[in-house]
N, C-alpha and C positions, 0 to 999 in steps of 0.2 A: 491470579488465575492465569494459567499459561494460554498462549495463543491457540493451540489445538482445541483446548476445552471451550474457549470462548466462541470459536467458529462453530463447533458442534452444537452448542447450546443455542446460539443465535439462529443456525439453520433449522433447528427443531421449531422454534418460535415463529420464524419469519421465512416463509417459503420463497420470498423474493430474493433471499441470499443465494447466490449461484454456486458458492463453494462451501465444501464442508471441512476444508483443510487450508492453512495458509500456503502461500506460493512457496515452492521449494527453492533452495539455492541455484539449482540448475536453471530453472525458469527465470529467476531474477537475473542470472548472469546472461542468459540468452536475450532477454529484453534490453539490458543495459548495453550489450555489445552492439545493438542496432542504433544507439544514440551517440552523436558527437558532442560530447560534453565540453569540448574546447570552445564552442561557440556559446554566445549569450542566448539561452533558450527559455521558453516558457512551456512547461509540461502540465497538462490537466489529467489528473488521475481520478477516474470515476470509480467510486467504490474501492477505497484503499484497504478495506478490511482492517486488520490489526496493525498495518504499516510495514509489512515485510518488504515490499518493493519500495515504498516511500523512504525508508531508512537508507537503503542503498542509493536511491536517486540523489537524496540530499548529500550523501558523502561525496558523489562523483560530480555534482553540478558546480559550476563556478559561481563566484560571489555575485555576479551580475544576472544570474538566471533566476526564474521564479517557478515554484511549484504550487499548483492549486489542487488540493485534494477535496473532493466532493464526497462527503460522508452521508449516507442515507439512513443508516441504522445506529441507534443510540449506543448500543454495547460497544460498537466499533469506535464511535466518536470519543468515548471515554479513554480508550486505549490510545487513540491517536493524539490525544492532548499530552500524553507522556512523552512524545517524540520530541 
């Protein structure tokens, strides 16, 4: 199932899901441009959805950095396990 459909179905079932669409490439770039990936960092991502931002963070983070993704919705946790 594609990310857009997962977001839509999850939003209909769970009104606590704040977005009906995965983060755009523009938004992901904007967020990542604010982070200095040269340093050893820890990032906590609350509500990673299907992992659009997560994937880019993992690509850019150095090997000594850590990402903690807190998933609250089961449909999204299934998708995030694939990353």
